[in-house]
C-alpha positions as CSV (number, residue, x, y, z in Angstrom):
1,M,30.8,30.6,-9.6
2,R,29.4,29.6,-6.2
3,P,25.9,28.1,-6.3
4,N,23.1,30.3,-5.2
5,I,21.5,28.4,-2.2
6,N,18.4,29.7,-0.6
7,K,19.0,28.8,3.1
8,D,15.3,29.5,4.0
9,L,14.3,26.5,1.9
10,L,16.9,24.1,3.3
11,P,14.8,23.0,6.4
12,I,11.7,22.2,4.3
13,K,13.9,20.2,1.8
14,A,15.5,18.4,4.8
15,H,12.0,17.6,6.2
16,Y,10.7,16.1,3.0
17,F,13.9,14.0,2.6
18,L,14.0,12.8,6.3
19,F,10.2,12.2,6.7
20,N,10.0,10.1,3.6
21,A,13.3,8.4,4.4
22,G,11.9,7.6,7.9
23,T,8.6,6.2,6.7
24,A,10.0,4.3,3.6
25,P,11.5,1.4,5.6
26,V,8.1,0.5,7.2
27,V,5.1,1.8,5.4
28,P,5.3,-0.3,2.2
29,F,6.0,-3.5,4.2
30,M,3.1,-3.3,6.6
31,P,0.6,-5.2,4.4
32,T,3.2,-8.0,3.8
33,L,4.0,-8.0,7.5
34,A,0.3,-8.4,8.3
35,K,0.3,-11.3,5.8
36,Q,3.2,-12.9,7.6
37,L,1.5,-12.5,10.9
38,G,-1.3,-14.6,9.4
39,Y,-4.1,-12.1,8.5
40,S,-6.1,-12.5,5.3
41,S,-6.4,-9.9,2.4
42,I,-9.9,-9.1,3.7
43,V,-8.6,-8.3,7.1
44,V,-5.8,-6.2,5.7
45,G,-8.1,-4.4,3.3
46,T,-10.5,-3.6,6.1
47,M,-7.7,-2.3,8.3
48,Y,-6.5,0.1,5.6
49,T,-10.1,1.2,4.9
50,I,-10.4,2.2,8.6
51,L,-6.9,3.8,8.5
52,A,-7.9,5.9,5.5
53,V,-11.1,7.1,7.1
54,I,-9.1,8.0,10.2
55,G,-6.7,10.0,7.9
56,M,-9.7,11.7,6.3
57,L,-10.9,12.9,9.7
58,T,-7.5,13.8,10.9
59,K,-6.3,16.0,8.0
60,P,-9.1,18.7,7.9
61,L,-9.3,18.7,11.7
62,V,-5.6,19.3,12.2
63,G,-5.6,21.8,9.4
64,F,-8.5,23.7,10.9
65,L,-6.8,23.8,14.4
66,S,-3.6,25.0,12.8
67,D,-5.2,27.8,10.9
68,R,-7.6,28.7,13.7
69,Y,-5.0,28.9,16.5
70,Q,-1.9,29.6,14.4
71,R,0.0,26.6,15.9
72,H,1.3,25.1,12.7
73,R,4.9,24.2,13.7
74,M,4.0,22.9,17.2
75,L,1.4,20.5,15.8
76,F,3.7,19.6,13.0
77,I,6.6,18.6,15.2
78,S,4.3,16.8,17.7
79,C,2.9,14.7,15.0
80,E,6.3,13.8,13.7
81,I,7.3,12.5,17.1
82,L,4.0,10.6,17.3
83,T,4.6,8.9,13.9
84,G,8.1,7.8,14.7
85,L,7.2,6.4,18.1
86,A,4.1,4.5,17.0
87,F,6.0,2.9,14.1
88,F,8.8,1.8,16.3
89,L,6.4,0.2,18.8
90,I,5.1,-2.1,16.0
91,T,8.3,-4.1,16.4
92,F,7.0,-5.3,19.7
93,T,3.9,-6.9,18.3
94,P,3.5,-10.3,20.0
95,G,3.5,-13.3,17.8
96,V,0.5,-15.5,17.2
97,Q,0.6,-19.2,17.9
98,K,0.0,-20.6,14.5
99,P,-1.8,-24.0,14.0
100,L,0.0,-27.1,12.8
101,P,-0.2,-27.8,9.1
102,V,-3.0,-30.2,8.0
103,V,-2.1,-33.1,5.7
104,E,-3.7,-36.3,4.5
105,L,-2.5,-39.8,5.5
106,H,-3.1,-41.9,2.4
107,H,-2.8,-45.7,1.9
108,E,-3.2,-47.5,-1.4
109,S,-0.5,-50.3,-1.6
110,T,1.9,-47.8,0.0
111,T,1.5,-45.3,2.8
112,T,2.1,-41.6,1.9
113,V,1.5,-38.2,3.4
114,R,-0.2,-35.7,0.9
115,Y,-0.4,-31.9,1.1
116,C,-2.2,-29.9,-1.6
117,S,-1.6,-26.2,-2.3
118,S,-2.0,-23.7,-5.1
119,D,1.7,-22.6,-4.5
120,N,3.9,-24.6,-6.8
121,C,7.1,-23.4,-5.2
122,I,6.7,-25.2,-1.9
123,S,8.1,-28.6,-3.2
124,T,11.2,-26.8,-4.7
125,N,11.8,-24.9,-1.5
126,L,11.6,-28.1,0.6
127,K,14.0,-30.0,-1.6
128,N,16.5,-27.2,-1.7
129,H,16.3,-26.7,2.1
130,F,16.4,-30.3,3.4
131,Q,18.5,-32.0,0.6
132,N,18.1,-35.8,1.3
133,Q,17.1,-35.3,5.0
134,T,14.5,-37.5,6.7
135,L,12.3,-36.0,9.4
136,T,10.6,-37.8,12.2
137,C,7.1,-36.5,12.5
138,K,4.1,-37.0,14.7
139,L,0.8,-37.4,13.0
140,H,-2.4,-36.7,15.0
141,C,-5.0,-38.3,12.7
142,Q,-8.8,-38.3,12.7
143,I,-10.0,-41.9,12.5
144,E,-13.4,-43.3,11.3
145,P,-14.5,-46.4,13.1
146,F,-14.1,-48.7,10.0
147,I,-10.4,-47.7,9.7
148,W,-9.5,-49.0,13.2
149,N,-9.3,-52.6,11.9
150,D,-6.4,-51.6,9.6
151,M,-4.7,-49.1,11.9
152,C,-4.4,-51.6,14.7
153,K,-2.4,-54.0,12.5
154,E,1.3,-54.4,13.0
155,C,2.2,-52.2,10.1
156,F,1.3,-49.0,12.1
157,Q,3.1,-50.1,15.3
158,I,0.2,-49.1,17.5
159,K,0.5,-50.7,20.9
160,P,-2.5,-52.8,21.8
161,E,-3.3,-50.6,24.8
162,N,-3.5,-47.6,22.5
163,C,-5.7,-49.3,20.0
164,N,-8.8,-47.7,21.4
165,R,-11.4,-48.4,18.8
166,S,-13.9,-45.9,20.4
167,S,-11.5,-42.9,20.0
168,E,-11.9,-40.5,17.1
169,Y,-8.1,-39.8,16.9
170,V,-4.9,-41.7,16.8
171,D,-1.2,-40.6,17.2
172,L,1.4,-42.0,14.9
173,I,5.2,-41.4,14.7
174,R,6.7,-41.8,11.3
175,D,9.9,-40.9,9.3
176,I,9.2,-38.9,6.2
177,N,11.6,-38.6,3.2
178,M,11.8,-34.8,2.4
179,N,13.8,-35.3,-0.8
180,D,11.6,-37.8,-2.5
181,I,8.5,-35.6,-3.1
182,G,6.0,-36.7,-5.8
183,M,3.6,-34.4,-7.5
184,D,0.0,-34.8,-8.5
185,Q,-1.8,-32.0,-10.5
186,L,-5.5,-31.6,-9.6
187,T,-8.2,-30.3,-11.9
188,D,-8.8,-27.2,-9.7
189,G,-5.3,-25.9,-10.3
190,K,-3.8,-27.1,-7.0
191,T,-0.8,-29.4,-6.8
192,C,-0.5,-32.2,-4.3
193,M,2.9,-33.0,-2.9
194,I,3.3,-36.7,-2.0
195,F,5.8,-37.6,0.8
196,T,6.9,-41.2,1.2
197,V,6.4,-42.6,4.7
198,I,9.5,-44.7,5.6
199,Q,8.9,-47.9,7.6
200,P,11.4,-48.2,10.5
201,A,14.1,-50.8,9.9
202,D,13.3,-52.7,13.1
203,D,9.8,-53.3,11.8
204,L,10.7,-55.0,8.5
205,E,9.3,-58.3,9.8
206,A,5.9,-56.6,10.2
207,L,5.9,-55.7,6.6
208,E,6.1,-59.4,5.7
209,S,3.4,-60.4,8.2
210,T,0.2,-61.8,6.9
211,D,-1.5,-59.6,9.4
212,C,-0.2,-56.5,7.6
213,L,-2.0,-54.3,5.2
214,D,-2.4,-55.8,1.7
215,N,-2.8,-54.1,-1.6
216,S,-6.6,-54.2,-1.4
217,T,-6.6,-52.0,1.7
218,Y,-7.4,-48.3,1.1
219,F,-8.0,-45.4,3.5
220,N,-7.5,-41.7,3.5
221,T,-7.7,-39.6,6.7
222,T,-6.9,-36.0,7.8
223,C,-3.9,-35.4,10.2
224,E,-2.1,-32.6,11.9
225,L,1.6,-32.8,11.1
226,N,4.2,-32.0,13.8
227,C,7.8,-32.5,12.7
228,N,9.4,-29.9,15.2
229,N,10.7,-28.0,12.2
230,E,9.7,-24.3,11.8
231,Y,10.7,-24.1,8.2
232,L,8.5,-27.1,7.2
233,H,5.6,-25.7,9.3
234,S,5.9,-22.3,7.7
235,Q,5.9,-23.7,4.2
236,L,2.9,-26.0,4.8
237,A,0.9,-23.4,6.9
238,E,-2.4,-22.4,5.6
239,S,-2.6,-18.8,4.2
240,P,-4.1,-17.0,6.0
241,V,-3.5,-19.0,9.2
242,I,-5.9,-16.8,11.2
243,S,-9.5,-16.7,10.2
244,N,-11.3,-13.4,9.7
245,S,-13.6,-13.9,12.6
246,D,-10.7,-14.9,15.0
247,A,-8.5,-12.0,14.1
248,V,-10.5,-9.4,16.1
249,S,-10.4,-11.5,19.2
250,L,-6.6,-11.5,19.4
251,Y,-4.9,-8.9,21.5
252,Q,-1.9,-9.2,19.1
253,F,-4.1,-7.9,16.3
254,W,-5.3,-4.9,18.4
255,W,-1.7,-4.0,19.3
256,F,-0.6,-4.1,15.7
257,F,-3.7,-2.2,14.4
258,G,-3.5,0.3,17.3
259,M,0.1,1.3,16.6
260,L,-0.7,1.5,12.9
261,T,-3.7,3.8,13.7
262,I,-1.6,6.2,15.8
263,S,1.2,6.3,13.2
264,W,-1.4,7.0,10.4
265,I,-2.9,9.9,12.4
266,G,0.6,11.4,12.8
267,M,1.5,10.9,9.1
268,A,-1.8,12.4,8.0
269,A,-1.2,15.6,10.0
270,V,2.5,15.9,9.0
271,V,1.7,15.6,5.3
272,S,-1.2,18.2,5.2
273,I,0.5,20.7,7.5
274,G,3.9,20.2,5.8
275,D,2.6,21.0,2.3
276,A,0.8,24.1,3.6
277,I,4.0,25.3,5.4
278,C,5.9,24.6,2.1
279,F,3.6,26.8,0.0
280,A,3.6,29.5,2.7
281,I,7.4,29.6,2.7
282,L,7.5,29.7,-1.1
283,G,4.9,32.5,-1.3
284,E,4.7,33.7,-4.9
285,R,7.1,31.0,-6.0
286,G,4.5,28.2,-5.7
287,H,5.7,26.7,-9.0
288,L,8.9,25.6,-7.1
289,Y,6.9,23.2,-4.9
290,G,7.8,20.2,-7.0
291,K,11.5,21.0,-6.6
292,Q,11.1,20.8,-2.8
293,R,8.9,17.7,-2.8
294,L,11.4,15.8,-5.0
295,Y,13.7,15.5,-2.0
296,G,11.1,13.3,-0.4
297,S,11.3,11.0,-3.4
298,V,15.1,10.8,-3.0
299,G,14.8,9.9,0.7
300,W,12.1,7.3,0.0
301,G,14.0,5.7,-2.9
302,I,17.3,5.4,-1.1
303,F,16.0,4.1,2.2
304,S,13.4,1.8,0.7
305,I,16.0,-0.2,-1.2
306,L,18.3,-0.2,1.9
307,A,15.4,-1.5,4.0
308,G,14.6,-4.3,1.5
309,I,18.2,-5.5,1.4
310,L,18.4,-5.3,5.2
311,V,15.3,-7.4,5.7
312,D,16.4,-10.1,3.3
313,S,19.9,-10.2,4.8
314,M,18.8,-10.4,8.4
315,S,15.9,-12.8,7.9
316,T,15.8,-16.6,8.5
317,D,14.4,-19.2,6.3
318,T,11.1,-19.3,8.2
319,E,10.0,-15.6,8.1
320,K,11.2,-12.0,7.4
321,D,12.7,-10.0,10.2
322,Y,11.7,-6.4,10.2
323,T,13.5,-5.3,13.4
324,A,16.2,-3.3,11.7
325,V,13.8,-1.2,9.6
326,F,11.8,-0.2,12.7
327,W,15.1,1.1,14.3
328,M,15.9,2.9,11.1
329,T,12.5,4.7,11.2
330,A,13.0,5.7,14.8
331,I,16.4,7.3,14.2
332,I,15.5,9.0,11.0
333,M,12.3,10.5,12.4
334,A,14.3,11.9,15.3
335,L,16.5,13.7,12.8
336,D,13.4,15.0,11.0
337,V,12.2,16.6,14.2
338,L,15.5,18.4,14.6
339,A,15.3,19.7,11.0
340,S,11.7,20.8,11.5
341,I,12.7,22.9,14.5
342,K,14.6,25.1,12.0
343,L,11.5,25.9,9.9
344,K,10.7,29.6,9.7
345,H,6.9,29.8,9.1
346,T,4.5,32.6,9.9
347,Q,1.0,32.8,8.5
348,T,0.1,36.3,7.3
349,H,-3.6,35.7,6.6
350,L,-6.3,34.7,9.0
351,S,-9.7,33.8,7.7
352,P,-12.5,35.1,10.0
353,N,-14.8,32.2,8.9
354,I,-12.7,29.3,7.7
355,L,-15.5,26.8,7.3
356,K,-17.7,29.2,5.3
357,D,-14.9,30.1,3.0
358,V,-13.9,26.5,2.3
359,G,-17.5,25.5,1.9
360,Q,-18.0,27.8,-1.0
361,M,-15.6,25.6,-3.0
362,F,-18.4,23.1,-3.4
363,L,-20.4,25.6,-5.4
364,S,-18.0,25.4,-8.4
365,M,-18.5,22.6,-10.9
366,R,-14.8,22.4,-11.7
367,C,-14.0,22.1,-8.0
368,V,-16.5,19.3,-7.6
369,I,-14.9,17.5,-10.5
370,F,-11.5,18.0,-9.0
371,F,-12.7,16.5,-5.7
372,I,-14.2,13.5,-7.6
373,W,-10.9,13.1,-9.4
374,C,-9.1,13.0,-6.1
375,V,-11.4,10.2,-5.0
376,F,-10.8,8.1,-8.1
377,I,-7.1,8.5,-7.9
378,G,-7.3,7.4,-4.2
379,L,-9.0,4.2,-5.4
380,G,-6.0,3.3,-7.6
381,T,-3.4,4.5,-5.2
382,A,-4.8,2.2,-2.4
383,L,-4.5,-0.8,-4.7
384,I,-0.8,-0.1,-5.3
385,W,0.1,0.9,-1.8
386,N,-1.6,-2.1,-0.1
387,F,-1.7,-5.0,-2.6
388,L,1.1,-4.6,-5.2
389,F,3.7,-6.3,-3.0
390,W,1.1,-8.9,-2.0
391,H,0.6,-9.6,-5.7
392,L,4.3,-9.9,-6.4
393,E,4.7,-12.4,-3.5
394,N,1.8,-14.4,-4.8
395,L,3.3,-14.6,-8.3
396,S,6.4,-16.4,-7.0
397,S,7.1,-17.4,-3.4
398,C,10.2,-19.2,-4.7
399,Q,12.0,-15.8,-4.6
400,D,14.4,-15.7,-1.7
401,S,15.2,-12.1,-2.5
402,M,11.6,-10.8,-2.6
403,K,12.2,-7.9,-0.2
404,T,15.2,-6.8,-2.2
405,L,13.0,-6.8,-5.3
406,Q,10.4,-4.8,-3.5
407,G,13.1,-2.3,-2.5
408,F,14.2,-1.9,-6.1
409,V,10.5,-1.4,-7.0
410,M,10.3,1.6,-4.6
411,A,13.7,2.9,-5.8
412,I,12.6,3.0,-9.4
413,Q,9.2,4.5,-8.4
414,C,11.1,7.4,-6.7
415,F,14.3,8.0,-8.7
416,C,13.1,7.2,-12.2
417,G,9.4,8.0,-11.7
418,E,8.6,10.6,-9.1
419,L,11.8,12.6,-9.0
420,P,11.9,13.8,-12.7
421,F,8.2,14.6,-12.6
422,F,8.4,16.5,-9.3
423,F,11.4,18.4,-10.7
424,S,9.6,19.4,-13.9
425,S,6.0,19.6,-12.6
426,G,5.9,23.4,-12.7
427,W,6.9,23.3,-16.4
428,I,4.5,20.4,-17.2
429,L,1.6,22.1,-15.6
430,K,2.4,25.4,-17.4
431,K,2.5,23.6,-20.7
432,I,-0.5,21.3,-20.6
433,G,-2.5,22.7,-17.7
434,H,-3.9,21.2,-14.6
435,I,-7.1,19.9,-16.3
436,N,-5.1,18.0,-19.0
437,A,-2.7,16.7,-16.3
438,M,-5.7,15.2,-14.4
439,S,-6.7,13.3,-17.5
440,L,-3.2,12.1,-18.1
441,V,-3.0,10.7,-14.6
442,L,-6.1,8.7,-15.1
443,F,-4.8,7.3,-18.4
444,G,-1.5,6.4,-16.7
445,F,-3.3,4.4,-14.0
446,G,-5.2,2.5,-16.6
447,V,-2.0,1.5,-18.4
448,R,-0.2,0.6,-15.2
449,F,-2.9,-1.7,-13.9
450,I,-3.4,-3.5,-17.2
451,L,0.4,-4.2,-17.3
452,Y,0.2,-5.5,-13.7
453,S,-2.5,-7.9,-14.7
454,M,-0.3,-9.4,-17.4
455,L,2.7,-10.1,-15.1
456,Q,4.0,-13.6,-14.9
457,D,7.5,-13.0,-13.5
458,P,7.6,-10.5,-10.6
459,W,10.9,-9.0,-11.8
460,Y,9.2,-7.7,-14.9
461,V,7.4,-5.2,-12.6
462,L,10.5,-3.0,-12.6
463,P,10.0,-1.2,-15.9
464,I,6.3,-0.7,-15.2
465,E,7.2,1.4,-12.1
466,L,8.4,4.2,-14.4
467,L,4.7,5.1,-14.7
468,N,4.8,6.1,-11.0
469,G,6.1,9.4,-12.3
470,V,2.7,10.1,-13.9
471,T,0.4,8.3,-11.4
472,F,2.0,9.8,-8.3
473,G,4.6,12.5,-9.1
474,L,2.4,14.4,-11.5
475,F,-0.7,13.6,-9.6
476,Y,0.6,14.9,-6.2
477,A,2.0,18.1,-7.7
478,T,-1.2,18.7,-9.5
479,M,-3.4,18.1,-6.5
480,A,-1.2,20.1,-4.0
481,S,-0.7,23.1,-6.3
482,Y,-4.4,23.2,-7.4
483,A,-5.5,23.1,-3.8
484,S,-3.1,25.8,-2.8
485,I,-4.2,28.2,-5.6
486,V,-7.9,27.9,-5.0
487,A,-7.6,28.1,-1.2
488,P,-9.0,31.4,0.2
489,P,-6.4,33.4,2.2
490,G,-6.0,32.0,5.7
491,T,-7.4,28.6,4.9
492,E,-4.4,27.1,3.1
493,T,-3.8,24.3,5.7
494,T,-7.5,23.6,6.0
495,M,-7.7,23.3,2.2
496,Q,-4.7,21.0,2.0
497,G,-6.3,18.9,4.7
498,L,-9.7,18.8,3.0
499,V,-8.2,17.7,-0.4
500,G,-6.0,15.1,1.4
501,A,-9.1,13.9,3.3
502,I,-11.1,13.4,0.1
503,F,-8.2,11.6,-1.6
504,E,-7.3,9.3,1.3
505,G,-10.5,9.2,3.5
506,I,-12.9,8.4,0.6
507,G,-10.7,7.2,-2.2
508,V,-8.0,5.2,-0.5
509,S,-10.4,3.8,2.1
510,T,-12.8,2.6,-0.6
511,G,-9.9,1.3,-2.7
512,S,-8.5,-0.7,0.2
513,F,-11.8,-2.3,1.0
514,V,-12.7,-3.1,-2.6
515,G,-9.2,-4.3,-3.3
516,G,-9.2,-6.7,-0.4
517,L,-12.5,-8.2,-1.4
518,L,-11.4,-8.6,-5.1
519,F,-8.0,-10.1,-4.1
520,D,-9.7,-12.7,-2.0
521,S,-12.4,-13.6,-4.6
522,V,-10.8,-13.3,-8.0
523,G,-7.0,-13.0,-7.3
524,G,-4.5,-10.3,-7.9
525,G,-4.3,-10.4,-11.7
526,H,-8.0,-10.1,-12.3
527,T,-8.2,-7.3,-9.7
528,F,-5.7,-5.2,-11.5
529,E,-7.4,-5.9,-14.8
530,I,-10.8,-4.7,-13.4
531,F,-9.2,-1.5,-12.0
532,G,-7.3,-0.9,-15.3
533,V,-10.5,-1.0,-17.4
534,S,-12.3,1.2,-14.9
535,F,-9.6,3.9,-15.1
536,F,-9.6,3.9,-18.9
537,I,-13.4,4.5,-18.7
538,A,-12.8,7.3,-16.1
539,F,-10.2,8.9,-18.4
540,I,-12.7,9.1,-21.3
541,V,-15.5,10.4,-19.1
542,H,-13.3,13.1,-17.4
543,F,-11.9,14.2,-20.8
544,C,-15.4,14.5,-22.3
545,I,-16.8,16.4,-19.3
546,Q,-13.9,18.9,-19.3
547,K,-14.3,19.5,-23.1
548,Y,-18.0,20.1,-22.6
549,L,-17.4,22.6,-19.8
550,Q,-14.8,24.3,-21.9
551,R,-17.1,24.8,-24.8
552,H,-20.1,25.8,-22.6
553,Q,-18.1,28.4,-20.7
554,S,-16.4,29.7,-23.8
555,A,-19.8,30.4,-25.3
556,D,-20.8,32.3,-22.2
557,T,-17.6,34.2,-22.2
558,D,-18.0,35.3,-25.8
559,G,-21.4,36.9,-25.0
560,K,-20.0,39.2,-22.3
561,Q,-19.1,42.8,-22.9
562,S,-15.4,43.5,-23.6
563,S,-15.2,45.9,-20.7
564,E,-16.4,43.3,-18.2
565,Q,-14.2,40.7,-19.8
566,N,-11.1,42.9,-19.3
567,S,-11.9,43.5,-15.6
568,K,-12.2,39.8,-15.0
569,D,-9.4,38.3,-17.0
570,S,-7.8,36.7,-13.9
571,I,-11.1,35.1,-12.8
572,N,-11.8,33.7,-16.2
573,H,-8.2,32.5,-16.5
574,I,-8.7,30.2,-13.5
575,N,-12.4,29.4,-14.1
576,N,-11.8,28.4,-17.7
577,P,-8.2,27.2,-18.1
578,N,-8.6,26.1,-21.7
579,S,-10.3,29.3,-23.0
580,A,-8.8,31.6,-25.6
581,T,-8.5,34.5,-23.1
582,R,-6.5,32.6,-20.5
583,L,-3.4,34.2,-19.0
584,T,-1.5,30.9,-19.3
585,K,-2.5,27.5,-20.5
586,D,-3.9,26.7,-17.1
587,I,-3.6,27.7,-13.5
588,A,0.2,27.1,-13.3
589,P,1.3,28.6,-10.0
590,T,4.1,30.8,-11.3
591,D,2.2,32.9,-13.9
592,T,-1.1,33.0,-12.2
593,V,0.1,34.4,-8.9
594,D,2.3,37.0,-10.7
595,K,-0.6,38.1,-12.9
596,I,-3.0,38.3,-10.0
597,Q,-0.5,40.4,-8.0
598,N,-0.1,42.9,-10.9
599,D,-3.7,43.1,-12.0
600,D,-4.3,46.6,-10.8
601,N,-4.2,45.5,-7.2
602,N,-7.4,43.5,-7.7
603,S,-6.0,40.3,-6.1
604,N,-8.3,40.6,-3.1
605,K,-11.4,40.8,-5.3
606,I,-10.2,37.8,-7.2
607,F,-9.6,35.7,-4.1
608,T,-13.1,36.5,-2.7
609,S,-14.7,35.0,-5.9
610,L,-14.2,31.5,-4.6
611,P,-16.6,29.5,-6.8
612,N,-14.9,30.9,-9.9
613,K,-11.4,30.0,-8.8
614,C,-11.6,26.4,-9.8
């Protein structure tokens, strides 16, 4: 038998696949690219806070304009072009001149160069890279007056004319053995690498001179190290190399942040309008939303792992090269525009007062709880989006295949997490209901964050990513379908934009800012632990409040007359999803819409009772 293919749904499936395939190569890597450019976690967290606020403003505004002027497809395609173009232009972000690494020149019987860091992988990386090499390096050292007597001796080969005892600095040229690296563990957790300074062969006589340094001589001074070797400089560079105050004064920062801002505006509009168009095309078959959206997970999963492998294979030892993934994004987004032109979308309802209709949603206690839930989920989502990869890189910088690992992380998130949950979201919501699904998502976030906090080896993150099916797949289906059901006719796009704005503009922005501060102050592991405990508390509070509302509203319902109850079955079904008189176990799209349509043609009355719809 030939498969039954609904050709009307092919363009929206293609859009979800191509849009997510086009953004997957760049969106997850932007925080780590910012880190590579030299910006701190506080700067990155602040950037993503602002981006989320911009998204919050963009989504309802674009949704309102789309509903008001009936220009859904035009705005939709324009924002797709804007997104692809802005992301592509990030590849032209100018580089920042990074300062030379700072080391200590230390003498106590022998002369050594010391570099201290909390990263234990640097010495291993240097030994593997240089393998018995010796580098000739220039040391620009700060000198105290009392050190000049020792520095001007023959051991340091300073010419008499350069022995300016009134100067605060001195330049030395020395050979450093990169294979013979000693280690010294400090009490604060840092490890000091000790490089042996090699005395030139033509100066052996100076070593035997009575004028040379003896064992009683001791000094320690700070120097800039310049070995004309990019790999060494990148390994010894301070992280971050750009201070928080200096970042905003760099034109390179504003180019990078400006392109990110434009791309975020485009993405916010595409997501909110796209979901509204999808539900409009589906009509009464809203329960099939997850089966359309899962193609986005497929696209994201395939191209995220390809992007990770490409970045690793095309990168040098000094830094990752993201050029190929920006070209991927530009090409795939162009294909998405072509697919979106084929969308057949006409809005049949027009609300005469969009703002008033949507504003009534805030009169319902269940709707307010739903909005608060969206904020809290945004907090956790921001931590994963912006700082999970940062945390993995901090766990082990010895990993040469880190981008490949990050690609596998996103592939598992999509194929083993999101995809099955998007596919079965209609069935799950029908079985357990939207309210219970919301509680389950909070619990899933708590488990996921606690497991992140316990990570020691970054590769062990892969099985944890299976939980992405609950924390994103089930969450997104619940949020989108709930918003679609409670939206008054003619305000569907505005409602999707409002919910997206609350989720991203308040939740994600706050999570990005708080996450950046916590990462900088307590580290990644403790940050995930704090968020994990917070989500377990939120799960308990949400569950108890919903149980209280269920019992309170059930008692009110039992006191009503049976005739009034029969005339308002549909309203009570949505208002009280856990009551004994519900039409289904919750407001699952498939049964609710069908019941409303057949309830003695009272659907218009039901839709006008906005506060009760949540």
